[in-house]
DRENTI-697371 format. One record per residue (C-alpha): residue in one letter; x negated, y, z. Coordinates in steps of 0.25 Angstrom, whole numbers, padded with zeros to 4 digits, always signed. Each point is the difference from the previous one (the first is absolute). Last residue first. Example, Ala and Ser with C-alpha at 12.3 -4.5 7.8 and 13.67 -1.06 7.14 Angstrom:
S-0055-0004+0029 A+0006-0014+0002 
END
This chain:
R+0061-0014+0024 L+0005+0014-0001 G+0015+0002-0001 D+0007+0000+0014 P-0011+0006+0008 G-0005-0008+0012 R-0011+0007+0008 C-0014+0000-0005 W-0014-0003+0006 E-0011-0001-0011 R-0010-0012+0000 D-0014-0003-0004 T-0007-0013-0003 W-0014-0005-0003 G-0003-0014-0005 P-0006+0002-0014 G-0014+0007-0002 R-0003+0014-0001 R-0002+0003-0014 K+0006-0011-0007 D+0012-0001+0009 K+0009-0012-0001 L+0010-0006+0009 A+0002+0014+0007 Q+0011+0000+0010 V+0011+0010+0000 Q+0009+0002+0012 C+0013+0007+0001 A+0003+0001+0015 Y+0013+0000+0005 R+0011+0008+0008 D+0015+0001+0000 P+0004-0014+0007 G-0013-0002+0007 H-0015-0002-0005 R+0002-0006-0014 I-0011-0005-0009 C+0001+0003-0014 R-0011-0005-0009 A-0007+0005-0013 Q-0011-0008-0006 A-0012+0007-0006 R-0009-0001-0013 V-0011+0009-0001 A-0009+0002-0012 V+0008-0007-0010 L-0010-0003-0011 S+0002-0015+0002 G+0014-0001-0003 L+0014+0002+0005 S-0003-0005+0013 P+0001-0015+0003 Q+0012-0007+0007 R-0001-0004+0014 E+0003+0014+0006 T+0014-0002-0006 K+0005+0008-0012 E+0009+0012-0004 T-0010+0010-0006 L-0002+0015+0001 C-0013+0005-0008 L-0007+0012+0006 I-0009+0008-0009 L-0008+0009+0007 T-0006+0011-0009 G-0014+0005+0002 H-0001+0004-0015 A-0010-0010-0005 L+0002-0011+0010 A+0015-0001-0002 Q-0002+0002-0015 E-0010-0012+0000 A+0009-0009+0009 L+0013+0003-0009 R-0007-0004-0013 T-0007-0012+0006 Q+0012-0005+0007 V+0008+0001-0014 A-0011-0007-0007 L-0001-0011+0010 P+0015-0003-0002 L+0008+0002+0013 D+0005-0010+0011 L+0011-0004+0008 C+0011+0009-0004 E+0012-0001+0009 G+0002+0014+0001 L-0010+0009-0007 D+0003+0013+0007 V-0011+0010-0004 V-0004+0011+0010 L-0009+0010-0006 L-0009+0009+0009 G-0009+0011-0002 F+0006+0004-0014 A-0005+0009-0011 G-0011-0008-0006 S+0009-0002-0013 R-0005-0014-0002 A+0007-0004+0013 L+0013+0005-0005 Q-0001-0008-0013 D-0005-0012+0007 A+0011+0000+0010 A+0010+0002-0011 R-0005-0012-0007 L+0000-0008+0012 R+0015+0003+0002 P+0003-0003-0015 R-0006-0013+0002 V+0007-0004+0013 G+0014+0001-0006 D+0011+0010+0001 L-0005+0015+0004 R+0003+0010+0010 I-0010+0011+0002 V+0001+0008+0013 P-0007+0014+0000 L-0002+0004+0015 A-0002+0015+0002 A+0015+0002+0002 L+0000-0012+0009 D-0009+0006+0010 V-0003-0012+0009 G+0001+0002+0016 G+0007-0012+0004 E+0014+0006-0001 A-0003+0003-0014 A-0004-0015-0002 D+0012-0005+0008 P+0010+0009-0009 P-0007-0004-0013 F+0002-0016+0002 F-0011-0006-0008 T+0002-0007-0013 S+0009-0010-0007 A+0006-0005-0013 T-0008+0011-0009 R-0013-0006+0005 T-0011+0009+0006 I-0011+0010-0003 W-0003+0010+0011 A-0008+0013-0003 V-0009+0007+0009 P-0007+0014-0002 E-0010+0003+0012 D+0002+0012+0008 E-0006-0007+0012 R+0013-0001+0008 Q+0005-0006-0013 A-0010-0010+0000 E+0003-0004+0015 R+0015-0001-0003 V-0002-0009-0012 L-0009-0008+0009 G+0011-0002+0011 M+0010-0002-0011 A-0008-0013-0004 L+0000-0006+0014 T+0016+0003+0001 L+0002-0006-0014 S-0008-0013+0004 P+0007-0001+0013 A+0002-0015-0001 A+0016-0004+0000 G-0001-0012-0009 T-0015-0001-0006 G-0012+0008+0000 A-0011+0005-0009 L-0009+0013-0001 E-0009+0000-0011 A-0012+0010-0003 L-0007+0005-0012 C-0011+0010+0004 G-0002+0015+0004 G-0001+0001+0015 L+0006-0010+0010 A-0005+0008+0011 A+0005+0013-0004 A+0013-0006-0005 T+0002-0006+0014 W+0002-0014+0004 A-0013-0001+0009 A-0014-0006-0001 P-0010+0010+0003 P-0006+0009-0010 P-0007-0007-0012 A-0016+0001+0002 L-0006+0009-0011 S-0003+0012+0010 R-0005-0010+0010 Q-0010-0007-0009 L-0005+0013-0006 W-0003+0005+0015 S-0007-0013+0003 R-0008+0001-0013 S-0004+0014+0003 A-0004-0003+0014 S-0009-0012-0005 V-0007+0009-0010 L-0002+0011+0010 T-0007-0010+0010 D-0008-0006-0011 L-0005+0015-0004 D-0003+0002+0015 A-0008-0013+0001 A-0008+0004-0013 A-0002+0014+0006 T-0005-0007+0012 A-0009-0009-0007 M-0006+0011-0008 
END
């Protein structure tokens, strides 16, 4: 009887260990797979490579046949030739250009509710924070449909994230290693699943348009 009880305890312990491993998030990395379905923010100032790092996620999602949409301002957007040279399929990337933060957020909410997209990139410019109701809607849709909603902002690392429901807040930096080679580094200032402090980087040469 004691042996049977010990075997049962061993089985329960092994099952719990397997469940914990299966529920654990993947290792920290700046990839769509690692970030998963959540509301995230990538911030940067000046020549920060925010667009380059965001395009890396677009390229990854497209390789996995995940639909992607890019919501941006009418006054500025990414440089299409550089995006194409970096491996992005422009024909499969709808770009929605709207004046004002609120229209862009409404567009993101509508697209997220459709459940049709694996990645939504929303350029919010100098927006410092989001109303809690907006955060709640976006975060819920991201989780429900497994959609990564990435907000691009222009702010320093000392400024807070867009809100409490942002799961990952990262800062983009450009580190030069020679005249035509640099590292696009991302540092997690906030990560609710793995904890902050991790970094990742992508090595690039110096194209004309992406920053």
